[in-house]
N, C-alpha and C positions, 0 to 999 in steps of 0.2 A: 170171211166169205163175202160180206157186203162190199168190202174194199175191192176185192177182185172183180166183182160184177160191175161196179161203177167204173173201175179202170178199163175194163174190157169195152164197155159202152163208149166211154170217152175216146178211146184210142181207135175203135173200129167205126165209129160214127162221128168222127171229128167235125164234119161239116154241119151236122145237126147241133152240136155243142157250140160251134162257131156262130151259127145263127142265133142261138140262145144268148150267148154272152158278148159276142162281138157285133151282132146285128146284121151280119152278112156271111155268106158261105165262103169264108176264107179257108184255103187249104192249110191244115195244121198237121204237123208231124210230131211224133213222140220225142221228147227230150229226156235222155237217160239221166237219172239222179247221179250216176257215177261221174258225169261230167262236172258235177257241182260238189263232189266229195261229201255226199249227204248220208253216207252209210251210218254214222253214229246216231242219226235221228230217224224218225219213222219213215224212211224212204219207201217202205213197202206200201204206204198209204198215199204216197205223193203222186199226183197226176200233173205232168207238165207237158203242154202242147205248144209248139212254136211255129210261127210264120217267119218270114224274112226279117222283119223288124219288130216282132211282137211275141211275147210269151204269155200264155194263159196258164195260171196255176189254180188247180181245183183241189179242194179238200172236202170229201164227203164224210159227214159225221152222223153216227146214230145217236150218241149220247153227248151231252155237254162236256166240255173239257176246259178247265181253267188254264191249261198250257197253250191253248190255241193262239192267243195274241203273240206270245213270244215266238212260237214256231213260225208264224207268218212273217214276222220280222226277220228271223234267222234265214228263212228261205229267200226272202227278198234281197238280203245282203249277199248271200251266196250267188244268187243269179247275177246281181250287179257286178260282183267280182269277175265272173266269167263272161258276162255280156253287158258291159257298161252302157252300150248305146241302144239296147233294146228296151222298148216299153214293156211293162209287165202289169197284168191285171190279176189280182188275187181274189178268189171267191171261196168262202166256206159255205157248203150246202148242208144244212141239217135236214135229215130224212124223217125223223119221227117227232110228232108233236110233244112238246114239253112246256112247262111253265117256268123253267129255270131262266133266271136273268142272264146266264152265261151265253145263251144263244143270241143275245142282242149286243154282245161285245164285238166291236169292229175296229179296235185300235189298241196299240201298245204304247204305254207312256212310262218313261224312266227319266227323272230329272228333266233335262231339256230335250230328251229324245222322244220323238213322236212319230208313230207309223200307223197308217190306216189301211184297212182292207174291206172287202165287201162281205156281207152275210146274206144268204138266201135261206129262208125257212119255207120248205116245200109246202107245208100246210097252209101257207098264205098265198101261194101262187095260183093263178087261174088255170083251171083244168085244160082249157083249149090250147094253152101253150104247148102241151105235151102230146096232144092227140094227132097232130099233123106231121110228125117226124118220127120215123121208125126208131131211131136211137133214143128218143125221149119217151116213147110209149111206156117203158117199165116204171117211170116215175109218176104217171098220171094218177094212179090210185092214191098216191100220197099227197096229192094237191088239195086245193081248197074246195071241199065238197062235203055235203051232208050225207051223201050216199056213195061211199067208195065201192060198194058191190056193183052198182049201176055203172060206175066209171070203169071198173075192171071188165065188165061185160062189153063196154065200148072198145076197150083195149083188145079183148079177145076177137072181136069182129074185125078190127083193124089188122090184127096179126094174120087172120085168115086171108086177107087180101095181099099179103106179101108173097111175091112169086118165087123168090129164091128160097129153096128148102132149108139151107143152113142158116140163113139170116132169120127166117121165120122161126126155126127151132130155138135159136139163141135169144131172140126177143121174147118168145113165149116163156123160156126158162127164167130169164132175168125178171120179167113181169111177175111171174109166180113167186119167186124168192123175195123180191122187194115188197110185194103186197103182204107177205107174211109179217111185216112189221106192224100192220094194223088190222089184218083180217085173219080169221082162223082158217086152218088148212081145209076144212070141209067146204067152206064157201069158195075158196080158191080152186080146189079140184073140181068143183061143180061147174066152174066157168071156163077154166083153161084146160086144154088137153094135156094129160100127163105123158102121152106118148111123144109129144113134141120135146118135152124136157129130156127124155132119154136119147133123143136124136141130136141134142145140142152139144157141139164140141166144147163150148164154154162150160156147160154144166158138168160134162165129163172131166174136164181138166180140173175143175174145182173139187170134184169127188176124188180124183187121183191125188191131188195135192193134200187133201184131208187124210186120205189113206196113208200117204207117204209120211206125213207128220205123225199120224197115229202109230205107225210101225216104228218110227224113230223114237218116239216117246216110250213105246213099249220096250224097245231094246235098252234104252237108257235105264228104265225102271227095272228091267231084268238084271242089268249089270249091277245096279245098286243093291238089289235084293240078294244077288249072288255074293257080292262083297260082304254084305251084312252077315249072311249065313256062314261065310268063310271065317270071318272074325269070331263069330260065336263058337264055331267048332274048334278053332285054335285056342280060344279062351278055356273051353272045357278040357282040352288036352293039357294045357298048362296047369289048370286047377287040379286035375287028377295026378299030375306029377309033383304036386306039393308046392308050387310057386305061390308066394304070398298074393293076396287079393289086390293090394295096391299096385304091385308090379304087373299083374295081369291087366288091370285097368289102363296102366301107362302104355303097355305094349299094344293092346287091341283097340283102345279108344272107346270101349264099351262103358256104359254108365254102371255105377255100383248097383243100381236097382235092377238093371237088366242082367247083370252077372249073378245077382242073388236069385233072380227068377230061374235062370238056367240051372243053377246048382240045386234048387229045390226040385226041379223037374227030373233030375237024375236019381 
């Protein structure tokens, strides 16, 4: 869910992210991971934005991951293969405070191979950086502050000033969900309007995707349970016909323990 929110913000408010990481409002467009043959790796979490001669690679992380340095190298090499003349800036953004040393890793080393990337720990970033751009507002409560509730209140006030209803709803929803990384739901609901979340197309798409995945997992689980019950019924029929236990186990794939349980139940 957090991956989807961060991708949505980066892709729909690319000018705000360009100001943050490039220092100017450069027009950035989405670069599809399919162009880089990235499917075998976590392409679902990959955010690639490109300008004419520049590619911005963002990775948002909730928890430390020891595989990050290699992944950044791998992405860099793949981008170079596809766009050898484009400059690339790679940034890993950690969302939730942690004392893990992994969030300070900014390079990959292997023998004579050396690759560096940037790391941003949101809890070390000044709050003001996020309060003046709509697309960055959802990250404000995660910034360097002793009072995230007060910051979220500022965010809510800024959201109320957004004139476009859809943009307002999406920013409110993203702010609410990301604030949940450090604040309890009671505090968040007291500050941000829940009705805006329900109006957010981004939030609804996340819910729909979650529902779709849940249904898919339920179907797969149902199939597996059905197959298991089918094998057990076959096993019992074979047992009643007098087939030796070893042969039943070979035919159905059931364990001896499960077969003995079934025979005791009859």
